[in-house]
C-alpha positions as CSV (number, residue, x, y, z in Angstrom):
1,M,-4.2,12.0,-16.0
2,Y,-4.3,12.8,-12.3
3,G,-1.3,10.4,-11.8
4,L,0.7,12.3,-14.4
5,A,-0.4,15.6,-12.8
6,T,1.2,14.4,-9.6
7,V,4.2,12.4,-10.7
8,L,5.5,14.5,-13.6
9,P,5.6,17.8,-11.7
10,R,7.6,16.0,-9.0
11,L,10.0,14.8,-11.6
12,L,10.3,18.3,-13.1
13,T,10.7,19.8,-9.6
14,L,13.5,17.3,-9.1
15,L,15.4,19.1,-11.9
16,L,15.6,22.1,-9.4
17,T,17.9,20.1,-7.1
18,P,21.0,20.2,-9.4
19,L,20.1,23.8,-10.3
20,L,19.9,24.8,-6.6
21,T,23.0,22.8,-5.4
22,E,25.0,24.2,-8.3
23,Y,23.9,27.9,-8.4
24,L,23.0,28.8,-4.9
25,P,26.1,30.2,-3.1
26,D,26.5,27.3,-0.7
27,A,24.9,24.5,1.4
28,D,23.9,27.2,3.9
29,A,21.7,28.8,1.3
30,F,20.2,25.5,0.2
31,G,19.4,24.8,3.8
32,E,17.6,28.1,4.1
33,V,15.5,27.3,1.1
34,S,14.6,23.8,2.5
35,I,13.5,25.4,5.8
36,I,11.3,27.9,4.0
37,F,9.6,25.1,2.1
38,S,9.0,23.3,5.4
39,Y,7.0,26.3,6.5
40,I,5.2,26.6,3.2
41,L,4.0,23.0,3.5
42,L,2.8,23.5,7.1
43,L,1.0,26.8,6.3
44,N,-0.6,25.3,3.2
45,V,-2.2,22.6,5.3
46,I,-3.3,25.1,8.0
47,L,-4.8,27.6,5.5
48,T,-6.8,25.0,3.5
49,Y,-8.0,23.3,6.8
50,G,-9.5,20.3,5.0
51,M,-11.7,22.5,2.8
52,E,-10.6,20.7,-0.4
53,T,-11.8,17.3,0.9
54,A,-14.9,18.9,2.3
55,F,-15.7,20.4,-1.1
56,F,-15.6,16.9,-2.7
57,R,-17.8,15.5,0.0
58,F,-20.6,18.1,-0.3
59,F,-20.3,18.9,-4.0
60,S,-21.3,15.3,-4.7
61,D,-24.5,15.8,-2.6
62,R,-27.3,17.2,-4.8
63,A,-28.8,19.0,-1.9
64,H,-25.7,21.1,-1.4
65,K,-24.1,21.0,-4.9
66,G,-25.2,24.5,-6.0
67,K,-23.8,26.3,-3.0
68,T,-20.7,24.2,-2.2
69,L,-18.5,26.0,-4.7
70,S,-19.3,29.5,-3.7
71,T,-19.3,28.7,0.0
72,G,-15.8,27.1,-0.3
73,L,-14.5,29.9,-2.4
74,I,-15.7,32.7,-0.1
75,T,-14.4,30.8,3.0
76,I,-10.9,30.3,1.5
77,L,-10.8,33.9,0.1
78,I,-11.6,35.4,3.5
79,T,-9.2,33.4,5.6
80,T,-6.4,33.8,3.0
81,T,-6.9,37.5,3.0
82,V,-6.8,37.7,6.8
83,F,-3.6,35.6,6.8
84,V,-1.9,37.9,4.2
85,I,-2.8,41.0,6.2
86,I,-1.6,39.6,9.5
87,A,1.5,38.1,8.0
88,F,2.6,41.4,6.4
89,L,1.9,43.3,9.6
90,A,3.9,40.8,11.6
91,L,6.7,40.4,9.0
92,N,9.5,41.2,11.3
93,Q,8.2,39.0,14.1
94,I,7.9,36.1,11.6
95,A,11.4,36.7,10.5
96,T,12.7,36.7,14.1
97,F,10.8,33.5,15.0
98,T,11.8,31.5,11.9
99,E,15.3,33.0,11.6
100,I,14.6,33.6,7.9
101,P,15.1,37.2,6.6
102,A,11.9,39.2,6.1
103,V,12.9,40.0,2.5
104,Y,12.3,36.3,1.7
105,W,9.1,36.1,3.6
106,K,7.4,39.0,1.6
107,W,7.6,36.8,-1.5
108,V,6.9,33.5,0.3
109,I,3.6,34.9,1.8
110,G,2.5,35.6,-1.8
111,V,3.3,32.1,-2.9
112,I,1.4,30.6,0.0
113,A,-1.6,32.9,-0.6
114,F,-2.0,32.2,-4.3
115,D,-1.4,28.5,-3.8
116,T,-4.2,28.4,-1.2
117,L,-6.6,30.4,-3.4
118,M,-6.1,27.8,-6.2
119,V,-7.2,24.8,-4.0
120,I,-11.0,25.1,-4.6
121,P,-10.7,25.9,-8.3
122,F,-8.5,22.9,-8.9
123,A,-10.9,20.7,-6.8
124,Y,-13.8,22.1,-8.9
125,M,-11.9,21.1,-12.1
126,R,-11.5,17.6,-10.8
127,A,-15.2,17.4,-9.7
128,Q,-16.1,18.3,-13.3
129,K,-13.8,15.5,-14.5
130,K,-11.6,17.9,-16.5
131,S,-8.6,15.7,-16.0
132,L,-6.6,16.8,-19.0
133,K,-7.0,20.5,-18.2
134,Y,-6.1,19.8,-14.6
135,A,-2.9,17.9,-15.6
136,L,-1.8,20.5,-18.2
137,I,-2.2,23.4,-15.8
138,K,-0.3,21.6,-13.0
139,L,2.5,20.8,-15.4
140,L,2.5,24.4,-16.8
141,N,3.0,25.7,-13.2
142,V,6.1,23.6,-12.7
143,V,7.5,24.4,-16.1
144,I,7.1,28.1,-15.5
145,T,8.7,27.8,-12.0
146,T,11.6,25.7,-13.3
147,S,12.4,27.7,-16.3
148,T,12.0,31.1,-14.5
149,A,14.3,29.9,-11.7
150,A,16.8,28.7,-14.2
151,V,16.8,32.0,-16.0
152,F,17.2,34.0,-12.8
153,L,19.9,31.8,-11.2
154,I,22.0,31.1,-14.3
155,W,21.6,33.8,-17.0
156,L,20.3,36.9,-15.1
157,P,23.8,38.4,-14.5
158,E,24.3,38.6,-18.3
159,M,20.8,40.1,-19.0
160,N,21.6,43.8,-18.5
161,A,18.2,44.9,-19.6
162,I,16.4,43.4,-16.6
163,N,18.9,42.5,-14.0
164,S,19.0,46.1,-12.6
165,Y,15.3,45.8,-11.7
166,L,15.7,42.6,-9.8
167,P,17.6,41.8,-6.5
168,S,20.9,40.1,-6.7
169,D,20.2,37.6,-3.8
170,K,19.7,34.2,-5.5
171,I,17.4,32.9,-2.7
172,E,15.1,35.9,-3.2
173,L,15.2,35.4,-7.0
174,Y,14.2,31.8,-6.6
175,F,11.1,32.7,-4.6
176,I,10.2,35.5,-7.0
177,A,10.2,32.8,-9.7
178,F,7.9,30.7,-7.6
179,L,5.6,33.7,-7.0
180,A,5.5,34.5,-10.7
181,A,4.4,30.9,-11.5
182,S,1.8,31.0,-8.8
183,I,0.2,34.3,-10.0
184,I,0.1,33.1,-13.7
185,T,-1.5,29.8,-12.7
186,F,-4.0,31.5,-10.4
187,L,-5.1,33.8,-13.3
188,I,-5.6,30.7,-15.4
189,V,-7.9,28.9,-12.9
190,A,-9.5,32.0,-11.3
191,K,-12.8,31.9,-13.3
192,P,-14.9,30.3,-10.5
193,Y,-14.2,33.4,-8.3
194,F,-16.2,35.4,-10.8
195,S,-19.3,33.1,-10.7
196,K,-22.4,33.8,-8.6
197,W,-21.6,34.0,-4.9
198,D,-24.0,32.3,-2.5
199,F,-22.7,31.8,1.0
200,D,-24.6,29.2,3.0
201,V,-23.8,29.4,6.8
202,A,-25.3,26.0,7.6
203,L,-23.3,24.4,4.9
204,W,-20.2,26.2,5.9
205,K,-20.4,24.8,9.4
206,K,-20.8,21.3,8.0
207,M,-17.8,21.8,5.7
208,V,-15.6,23.1,8.6
209,R,-16.6,20.2,10.9
210,Y,-16.0,17.7,8.1
211,G,-12.6,19.2,7.4
212,A,-11.3,19.3,11.0
213,P,-10.1,15.7,11.1
214,I,-8.5,16.2,7.6
215,L,-6.7,19.3,9.0
216,I,-5.3,17.2,11.9
217,A,-4.2,14.4,9.6
218,G,-2.7,16.9,7.2
219,L,-0.7,18.7,9.9
220,A,0.5,15.4,11.2
221,F,1.6,14.3,7.7
222,A,3.4,17.7,7.2
223,V,5.2,17.2,10.5
224,N,6.4,13.8,9.4
225,E,7.5,15.1,6.0
226,T,9.2,18.3,6.8
227,F,9.3,19.4,10.5
228,D,12.6,17.8,10.9
229,K,14.3,20.6,8.9
230,I,12.8,23.2,11.2
231,L,13.9,21.2,14.3
232,L,17.4,20.9,12.9
233,Q,17.6,24.6,12.5
234,K,16.4,25.2,16.1
235,L,18.4,22.5,17.9
236,L,21.8,22.5,16.2
237,P,24.4,25.2,16.9
238,E,23.6,28.4,15.1
239,D,26.9,28.5,13.1
240,I,26.3,25.1,11.5
241,A,22.5,24.6,11.6
242,E,21.5,25.8,8.1
243,T,24.5,24.1,6.4
244,Q,23.6,20.8,8.1
245,V,19.9,21.3,7.0
246,G,21.1,21.9,3.4
247,I,23.3,18.8,3.3
248,Y,20.6,16.6,4.9
249,S,17.8,18.0,2.6
250,A,19.9,17.4,-0.5
251,C,20.6,13.8,0.3
252,Y,16.9,13.4,1.5
253,R,15.9,14.3,-2.1
254,L,17.8,11.2,-3.3
255,S,14.9,9.2,-1.9
256,V,12.7,10.5,-4.7
257,G,12.8,7.1,-6.5
258,M,11.0,5.3,-3.7
259,T,8.7,8.4,-3.1
260,L,7.6,8.4,-6.7
261,F,7.2,4.6,-6.7
262,A,4.9,4.7,-3.6
263,T,3.0,7.7,-5.0
264,A,2.4,6.2,-8.5
265,F,1.3,2.9,-6.9
266,K,-1.2,4.8,-4.6
267,L,-2.6,6.8,-7.5
268,G,-3.2,3.7,-9.5
269,V,-4.6,1.5,-6.8
270,E,-6.7,3.9,-4.6
271,P,-9.6,4.3,-7.1
272,F,-9.6,0.5,-7.4
273,F,-9.9,0.1,-3.7
274,F,-13.2,2.1,-3.7
275,S,-14.6,0.7,-6.9
276,E,-14.2,-2.9,-5.7
277,S,-15.2,-2.3,-2.1
278,K,-18.6,-4.0,-2.7
279,N,-17.1,-7.0,-4.4
280,E,-17.4,-10.2,-2.4
281,N,-13.7,-10.9,-3.1
282,A,-12.6,-7.4,-2.3
283,T,-10.6,-8.3,0.8
284,K,-8.7,-11.1,-1.1
285,M,-7.8,-8.5,-3.8
286,Y,-6.7,-6.0,-1.1
287,A,-4.4,-8.7,0.4
288,Q,-2.9,-9.5,-3.1
289,I,-2.4,-5.9,-3.9
290,T,-0.6,-5.3,-0.7
291,K,1.7,-8.3,-1.2
292,M,2.5,-7.2,-4.8
293,F,3.4,-3.7,-3.5
294,V,5.8,-5.3,-0.9
295,V,7.3,-7.6,-3.6
296,L,7.9,-4.7,-6.0
297,G,8.9,-2.3,-3.2
298,A,11.4,-4.8,-1.7
299,I,13.1,-5.2,-5.0
300,A,13.0,-1.5,-5.9
301,L,14.5,-0.6,-2.5
302,F,17.6,-2.7,-2.9
303,V,18.1,-1.9,-6.6
304,Y,17.9,1.8,-5.9
305,V,20.4,1.5,-3.1
306,V,22.8,-0.3,-5.4
307,L,22.5,2.4,-8.0
308,V,22.3,5.4,-5.7
309,D,26.0,6.4,-6.1
310,L,25.4,6.6,-9.9
311,I,22.3,8.8,-9.4
312,K,24.0,11.0,-6.8
313,P,26.2,13.2,-9.0
314,L,23.3,13.8,-11.4
315,L,21.2,15.4,-8.7
316,L,23.9,16.7,-6.3
317,T,26.5,18.5,-8.4
318,K,28.8,19.5,-5.5
319,E,30.5,16.9,-3.3
320,V,29.9,18.9,-0.1
321,Y,26.3,17.6,-0.2
322,W,27.4,14.0,-0.3
323,E,28.4,14.1,3.4
324,A,24.9,13.0,4.4
325,M,24.7,9.9,2.2
326,N,24.4,7.7,5.3
327,V,20.8,8.8,5.7
328,V,19.7,7.7,2.2
329,P,18.9,4.0,3.0
330,L,17.0,5.1,6.1
331,V,14.8,7.5,4.2
332,L,14.3,5.0,1.4
333,I,13.1,2.4,3.9
334,A,10.9,5.0,5.5
335,Y,9.1,5.6,2.2
336,L,8.8,1.9,1.6
337,F,7.0,1.7,5.0
338,F,4.9,4.7,4.0
339,G,3.9,3.0,0.8
340,I,2.9,-0.1,2.6
341,Y,0.9,2.0,5.1
342,Q,-1.0,3.5,2.2
343,T,-2.1,0.1,0.9
344,L,-2.9,-1.1,4.4
345,S,-5.0,2.0,5.1
346,V,-7.8,0.8,2.8
347,W,-9.7,-0.5,5.8
348,Y,-10.5,3.0,7.2
349,K,-11.1,4.5,3.8
350,V,-13.7,2.1,2.5
351,T,-15.4,1.9,5.9
352,D,-15.7,5.7,6.3
353,K,-13.6,5.6,9.5
354,T,-11.1,8.2,8.4
355,R,-10.7,9.6,11.9
356,Y,-8.5,6.6,12.6
357,G,-6.2,7.8,9.8
358,A,-5.8,11.1,11.8
359,Y,-5.0,9.1,15.0
360,I,-2.3,7.1,13.2
361,S,-0.8,10.2,11.6
362,V,-0.7,12.0,14.9
363,A,1.0,9.1,16.5
364,G,3.7,9.2,13.8
365,A,4.1,13.0,14.1
366,T,4.5,12.7,17.9
367,L,7.2,10.1,17.5
368,T,8.9,12.3,14.8
369,I,9.0,15.3,17.2
370,V,10.1,13.3,20.3
371,V,13.0,11.4,18.5
372,N,14.2,14.6,16.8
373,V,14.2,16.7,20.0
374,L,16.0,14.0,22.0
375,L,18.6,12.9,19.4
376,I,19.4,15.9,17.2
377,P,21.6,17.5,19.8
378,K,23.5,14.2,20.1
379,I,23.7,12.9,16.5
380,G,22.5,15.7,14.3
381,Y,20.6,15.0,11.0
382,L,21.0,11.2,11.5
383,A,18.3,11.6,14.2
384,S,15.9,13.1,11.6
385,A,16.4,10.1,9.3
386,I,15.8,7.7,12.1
387,A,12.7,9.6,13.2
388,T,11.2,9.5,9.7
389,C,11.9,5.8,9.4
390,G,10.5,5.1,12.9
391,A,7.4,7.3,12.3
392,Y,6.4,5.6,9.1
393,G,7.2,2.2,10.5
394,L,4.9,2.9,13.5
395,M,2.1,4.1,11.1
396,M,2.5,0.9,9.0
397,V,2.3,-1.4,12.1
398,A,-0.5,0.6,13.7
399,S,-2.7,0.5,10.6
400,Y,-2.3,-3.3,10.3
401,V,-3.1,-3.9,14.0
402,M,-6.1,-1.5,14.1
403,G,-7.3,-2.7,10.7
404,R,-7.7,-6.3,11.8
405,K,-10.5,-5.2,14.1
406,H,-12.5,-3.4,11.4
407,L,-11.9,-5.2,8.1
408,A,-10.9,-8.8,7.8
409,V,-8.2,-8.7,5.1
410,P,-6.3,-12.0,4.7
411,Y,-2.8,-10.6,4.4
412,D,0.0,-13.1,3.7
413,L,1.8,-11.8,6.8
414,K,4.5,-14.5,6.8
415,N,5.7,-13.8,3.3
416,I,5.3,-10.0,3.5
417,L,7.5,-9.9,6.6
418,L,10.0,-12.3,5.0
419,Y,10.4,-10.2,1.8
420,L,10.5,-6.9,3.7
421,T,13.1,-8.2,6.2
422,L,15.2,-9.7,3.5
423,S,15.2,-6.5,1.4
424,I,16.1,-4.3,4.4
425,V,18.9,-6.7,5.6
426,F,20.3,-6.7,2.0
427,T,20.1,-2.9,1.9
428,V,21.8,-2.4,5.2
429,V,24.6,-5.0,4.5
430,F,25.3,-3.7,1.0
431,F,25.3,0.1,1.9
432,Y,26.9,0.1,5.3
433,G,29.1,-3.0,4.8
434,F,30.1,-3.8,1.2
435,R,30.0,-0.2,0.1
436,E,32.6,0.7,2.8
437,Y,34.6,-2.4,2.3
438,F,35.0,-2.4,-1.5
439,G,34.8,1.4,-2.0
440,I,32.2,3.7,-3.6
441,G,31.9,3.1,-7.4
442,S,34.3,0.1,-7.5
443,W,33.5,-2.7,-10.0
444,Q,33.6,-5.3,-7.1
445,L,30.8,-3.4,-5.3
446,Y,28.6,-3.4,-8.4
447,L,29.3,-7.1,-9.0
448,V,28.2,-7.9,-5.5
449,G,25.2,-5.7,-5.9
450,A,24.2,-7.5,-9.1
451,G,24.6,-10.9,-7.4
452,M,22.5,-9.8,-4.4
453,T,19.8,-8.5,-6.7
454,L,19.6,-11.8,-8.6
455,I,19.4,-13.6,-5.2
456,L,16.6,-11.3,-4.0
457,V,14.6,-11.4,-7.2
458,G,15.1,-15.1,-7.7
459,F,14.1,-16.0,-4.1
460,I,10.9,-13.8,-4.3
461,S,10.0,-15.0,-7.8
462,F,10.4,-18.7,-6.8
463,R,8.1,-18.2,-3.8
464,E,5.5,-16.1,-5.7
465,K,5.5,-17.9,-9.0
466,A,1.9,-18.9,-8.7
467,L,0.8,-15.2,-8.1
468,L,3.1,-13.9,-10.9
469,L,1.7,-16.5,-13.3
470,R,-1.9,-15.6,-12.4
471,L,-1.1,-11.9,-13.1
472,L,0.6,-12.7,-16.4
473,R,-2.4,-14.8,-17.6
474,R,-4.8,-11.9,-16.8
475,K,-2.7,-9.7,-19.1
């Protein structure tokens, strides 16, 4: 249920891509929306400051269980209220700093506030194991957002009864739709705010201290995920910056296939990591799981690249957005690295050494910032794709190297590197070589792609036939 609550909303949100690229005025407007979402992600991490994870940690402790909910709720409510007051008082300054009009920010601040206020109620729902309710509400939020945005962007001009009460700016309408969904969802989950309030100062201090490393890791992850759009806006010439961000962000979204694959795999395997941590064969299972992810990921990467030009017009309806297609393989490889990093990170999760996860994330974020700052003025958004690939590659390698000292997992490094290298080489040769030589969409290109896929799958299957047969027998 939690997997569905994560993956299905992302798929529904993906439907917003063709909606936005088709009905927003231009790539400049799409770029502006992408930059705003970058700020939303960063501010969501800052305003929750690890309190969700801290809630789970102390709610499971019988000594604190009764007061954890109210202490978490009061803390989030106070800090969110302070944020809203300061943000509205400094609305013009925020608009100047971000180069985003204040008229958008007044709605975005509301979206951020209500999303933050829902963090603890949703965590409480999960703690009570109300997985179906959790999943349905998450899906409802996305359905409301998507449907309202579609109505506002497509049909509002023809709805004379209400269009006079709403602005004509489509970006503003889009964020009004988001705010409406956030308010409705908050009203559905707000019941815990009306329970008995009991604030425990000592517990609050423990929760804040516990959440601090989570905040650092979350900020680093947000930087890796989204800070490149902000840096592109700041470092490119003003007259082209937002257009370039829009084009880059649109093609970046084409990596959703690998993103969802990595996310779905993580959601399925992470509980298994913890449940089997006391098993005497746990490390062997971790090694097999990691190799299976690489096997599946290596094949998925190449197949997705072969098919990406067929997927492209379904998501990006205007050809102006296709300009940045050269970043797609780099972003796909980056998310394959990130998926491998997530499976390798088992060592610090099961040994309660999560601070190392923060260190690794900060290293990745630092590389992201440095590469973007140095290369954006020279090569534009290609620098951002290189930075994302480099950052997740660094995190993957760092997790493996550091993990060897803390948990002896017998990874089949030889074959993992072989499959990963083969898949990446095939991807680069096909996309940057054969795709240019034969022409996009030509039958010769897809014939070559099918042949290379058979070679890749056949080679890996031959070498891993023992493992694959073992898995089939278990089924």
